Structure formats: C-alpha cells, structure tokens
Steps between C-alpha positions, in 0.01 A plus 500: 500500500394602855663190658827559301502861635434395851780242516745713297541303172424553140154379391667300214717317765187423707323366188799278422506372867122410467574314181791307654753657264681687775589378848371700806762601744442461876494878554229534221298207645522656855360829353214324338419316821508834690275667240246238533547444876583125448745266682734278307281204608186659369663579169616146458172361644674322792222611734233341290689170490527492871128582538414230252702235698339616821145491346576141393626406840172633657295267298676196647376300798670587835695175479618578153598858610717348782665262245580799279636694788721205599628456143588882495695469823671180365608686189615811698716281718646320192590831341653641820731210539622328821704801620239770461177563684208755519526498880681798653480709180592853559704445810832569316695233665728311249642165624 
C-alpha cells in the first residue's frame, strides 16, 4: 500500500502489475525507480551482467584477455561499418 501511495497509483493496480496482469507505464516505472533510488540498468540487472563478464575476463590469462579485447574491437568495427569510426567522436564535424 505504501509503495502504491508513493508512486500515485491504486494498490489494486500495483498488485495487478506485480502479477503481470497489468502493464507498467514508463512514468510509473520511473517513479518506482526514483522511490528505490535505482537506475534503469540496476532494475533490469544490466550492471550485474557487465560485472559478471568483467569477473570472467579477470580469470583469464593475460594472453587470453588480449585475445578477448581484440575480438571486442573487431566486433565493434564490424558493427560500426566502413564509414563510421570511434575516432573524433564529439567533435561535431559531419562529412
């Protein structure tokens, strides 16, 4: 009841959201996040996934870590395509 009051919705609506019977609007989600002082990433556990990947990387040998880093750079370049680059970001100069 307290959470429903804090985010400005009926307790019955909150209960239906918790049970998956009612979709949560973005405005309501943002109020919940603010109430619990959470980021969107924290709420959807993106931070813990990134930490898990980092923890796994740390367990590899230095050579294997370099291999992973090279693969990440390869994939980033592949996704950016031939006409885009990370270099010069933020300079505001379109070609």
